[in-house]
Structure formats: C-alpha cells, structure tokens
N, C-alpha and C positions, 0 to 999 in steps of 0.2 A: 381311500387314497387321499393324500394331502395335496393341496393346490401348489403348483410350482411357483417359485418366486420369480419375479421379473428379472431378466438378465440386465436390463438397463436400469441404472440408478438415476434418481432425480438429483438436482443440485442440492436440495436440502439434505438428502441422505449423505452425500459426499461431505458437506460441511459439518454434519453431525459427527462423522467419523474422524474429522480432523485432517482430511486430505486436501481440503480447499477452504479458502476464506472468502467471504463476500467483501466487496470493495469497502463497504461501510464499516467493516470490522477491523480494517487495517489501522495501525497507529498513524497519527498525523503530527506534523510539526508546522511551525510558522516560519516562513522564509525571512532571514535576517535582512535582506535587501528590500524586497517589495512588500513584505508583511502578509502575503497571501498564504493560506494553508495548503500544504501538500502532503500526499500520502506516501507511505512506505512503498519501496520498489524492491523487487527481488535482487537487483544488482547492488543495492545498498545493504543487503542483509548483514554482511560482516562489518560494515563501517557506519551503521545507522546512528550511533552515538556521535559521530564526527560530522555528519551531514548537517549543513546549516542553510543551504540555498536550494531553491526549488529547481533551478535550471543552470545550464552553463552561462547563459546570458546574465543572470543575476549574480553568479559567481564572479564573472569578469567585471561587472559594474558595481562591485560591492562597496565602493567608495561613494556611490550615489546616495541620494536622499530617499528614505522610505516614503511610500505614498500615504 
C-alpha cells in the first residue's frame, strides 16, 4: 500500500505551483510623492504600469515635496 497524500497543502506547496505569491516576491515601486516603496496590489493588476503613487493621499497631494 502507498501512503496517502495529505489533503491540506502548505503555503510553500501552493507558492511552488504558482497559485499564490509571498508578499516579498511581489513587484515594488517607489511612490512619486513620498518616496516610500509600495508593493503590487491585485486591484492594480491591469494598470500597474500607470500606478505612480502609494495611496490616494499621496495622489491628491502630488504637488507636495518628497520627504
């Protein structure tokens, strides 16, 4: 008899199959307003090339000085 495989997968198994990514593996950019790094978000998937600011607050105050 062969041992049965576990029904539950570990996070590492899921990442290896490409179904999930770890937070550290996501692409990052630097905010044009505050200069802080920010990571990719699912809601930006289709417009990632156009995203320049880390938050709505930075986008609204884009004429401000970078820290």
